[in-house]
N, C-alpha and C positions, 0 to 999 in steps of 0.2 A: 488472523490476517496473514499468516505466513505458512500455508500448507499447500500441497500440490500433487497425476501420472498417466500409445502405439499407433499404429497406423494401418488403416485398411481403407482404401479409397476406390470408389466407383462413382465418380462425380460427373455430372453433365450440366450444361447451362440450363437445361429444362427444369432443374431443381433450384436454380438461382444461386449456384455455387461457383467457386473459382477453380480453374484447373490446377491440380497439384503437379508441380514441375520437378523433373528428376535429373536431367543431364546438365552438363556445364553450360551448353548453349541455351537450353531452356531457362536455366537459372538466370542467366544474363538478361533474358527477356522478361522476367518477372517484374522488375522495376520499370522496364520499357513499357510494358503493358499497362502498368499503373498510370504512367504519364500519358500514354495514348488515350486511355479511357478517361483520364482526368479525375480519377477517384482512387482512394486507398481504403480498402475495407479492413476494419479493425474489430477485434472481439473484446468484449468487456462484460463484467457481471451486471445484469440489469437491476440488482437489488443491493448495491454496495455503496450507498451514500456514505461519505462525501467523495468516494473514488469515482463511481459511475452509477448512473441511475437512468432508467428508461422512462420516457414520456414526461419528464419533469425538467423545469428550468429553474436554476442552472443545472446542467447535466452531470456535474462532478468534475473534479480537477483532472483526473486521468483523461476524460473525454476532451476537455479543453486543451490539455497539453498535446494530445494527438492531433487535434485540429490545427494547432499552431505548427506542428511538424509538417502536416500536409501542406499548409500555406507556403512553407519554405520551398516545397517542390512544385508549387503552383497547382495543386489538386485538392479536391474536396474530400471530406470524410464520409464514409458510409459505414454504419454500425451493423454488427452482427452480434446478437446477445448470447451469452453462454453463462448459465447459472453455475457458480462454484459452490453453492450452498446445499446441493443435493448429495446423495450418497455417492462416494467416490471423490467428492470435493474437486480441487483444482485439477488433479490428474485426469479425471473423467471429463471435465470441461475442456481441457486441452485436446484430448483424444477426439472429442465430438465436434470440435470447431476448427482450430488451425490445422490439425493433422488430417482433417477431412477436406481441407482446401477452402473452408468457408470464409477465411480472412487471411490477410497478409501479416497481421501484427496482433499480439495478445497483450492486453494491458495489465499492469499492477500485479506482477508476480514477485513475491519476496524471495530474495536470495539469502538462504541461511548457510551457504557454503557447501551444500550437497547438490549433486547434479541429477538426483533421481527424477526430479520433476521434468527434466528435459528429455528423458526416455531415449537418449541417444539420437534423437531426430530433430531436436530444437536447440536454439542457441540464445543465450541472454544477450541483450544489448548492454551498452554501458548503463550504469545506474543514473537515474534522473533525479532521485532524492533519497533520503533515508527516513525511516519511521522508527518510533521507539516510545519509551515511557515518558509520561508527563505527570505532574502532580496537579490535582484540582482541589481547590479549597473554597470554603464559604463560612459564614457566621463567625464563630469564635476563632476559627483557624485561619481566617482570611489573610492575615499578615504574618503568620508564623512561618519560621523556617522549618525544614524537615527535622533538624535537631531538636527544636522546641517541641515539635509534635511528638517525636519519639520519647523525649524525656518526660513529657507531660502525660504519657500513657493514652494519648488519643487514638482510638482505633482507626486504622488505615484501610479503606476499602480496596480490595484487590481480588482479581480473579483467581479462584482456587486451582491448584495443580498446574501452576505456571512457574517459570523461573523466578519471577518476583515474589510469588507466594513462598516458595522454598527459601529464598534469600532472607526474607523477613522472619520466617518461622525459625530458621537456624540461629537467628540472633535474638530470639525471644521478644520480638517486636509485636505489639498487639495489632491484630488484623480483624477486619470485618469481611468475611469471605462471601463470595457469590459465584454462581456457576459461569458467568461470562461478564465481559465488560459492560454490556448493556444493563445488566441487573445491578452491577456496581454503581453505575450512573443513576439508575432508577432510585437507589437508596439515597443518593445525594439529592435528587429532585424532591424526594419525600422528606428530606431533613433528618433521615435516620442516621446518616453519617455526615461528617463535615470535611473529611479528607479522603482522597482516593488517589492511587497511583495506577494509571490505566494507559492503554495504547493511545497514541497521539490523535487518532481519528475519533475516539469514543466521545469526548466532550462535544464535538461538532454534531455527531449523530444525536446526542441527547438534547442539544439546544434546538435541533430541527423539530424533534418530537415535542419538546417542552420549552417553548420560547420564553415562558415565564420564569424559568429557573434562574437563580441568582449566583450560581457557582462561577468561578473564574479560574483560568489557568494561572498557576502560581509562578511568579518570577523568582521565588526563593528555593528553587529545586534544580538540581542537576545530578548526574550520576556521581560526580566527584563529591558533591555535598552530602549525598547519601552515605558514602563510605566514611567521610569525615565525621558524620554524626555519630557513628559507632566506634570511632577511633581506629579505623582501619586505613591502610594505604590504598589509594585508588588504583584499581586494576583497569587499564584501558583497553581490554579486549574481552571477547565473550560477553557475558552478562554485564561485565564492568562498564562497557561503553553504552549498553542499553539502547543500541541503535542497529538497524538492519537495513541493507540496501533494497530499494524497490526498482525493478527493471521491467522492460518490455521483453517479449519473446518473439522470435521469428523462426521460420523453418531453417534448418541448418544449411540447406543448399542455397538460400537466398542471400548470397554474400553482398551483392550490389545494394540491395535494400538495407541490409545490416549496416553497411558503411554510411548510407544516407541517413538512417535513423541516428547513428552515433554522432555524426557531424551535426545533425539538428539538435540533439540533446546538448552538445557542447555550446552551440550558438545560443540556445534558449536559456542555458544556465548562466552563461557569461553576461547576457544582457538583462538578466533578472526576471525574465518572463515567467519561468517556472515558479520561482518564489512568489511572485505577485499572484499568480493563479491559485496556488495552494493556500496562501494566507487569506485570500478572499473567502474561503470556506471556513475560516476560524480554525484552521489547522496549522500548527507551527511548522515552518519549513526547516528541515535539517538537510544540509548539503550532503551529497553522496560520500560515503566513507572512503571510496576509492580516490577521492580528491586529496 
């Protein structure tokens, strides 16, 4: 959920795309044209529930948040879908969408501190939320703390070759490995494991596919508790915080639009709208780290 990479444009309205603007005067008119048209075109992945999903209601929290941002400016949302799950991932999706002028805003881009995904032509907005690790439990592990789980030798479902996998491995903690978070949660649904540490969207995805599942998000877990469980001092950065900011992306030259989005994020954060939307999808809301 946290991966991402130029620009070649020959766009016309005949193809249903937006003009890619370059000069300072044109940049100023980008936001003006959105207002004149009464619509803001946004890009998102069509297959990324609970973030965004095509032709399904509810449409995902990223879509709903962007819709609320549009309302602040008095305009509607128009979707342009960009699959980030194909070869080339996020980078290819950005090149083939926002960098070809097909949208004004791209949703749900993780900021891992590296600017490679921006390709020198895009710019992050302020963060609108953070995502990170959560613990899911069921059956015998339902009310257990992470320390009790570790001390009891209960296997913890985790995606292999990830920072969390390495952290647990280096401390000799018993793991139940799978290739991705979806398979980790599948093991929970099947009752093959009773504990998992996964990314915060994974339980929501699993519940959508398997509403009969009885696992729950644990209230007995935090990054600090994980460190304490193994007798280590909590490190509040890097993997220690176990959180990463989620941001929107705009074209670098669209400064007026960037300012509008940033002010909108601030408003929707302060009035609790973003938190309410996210939690509606059974995803825990983590405030942006930049706060």
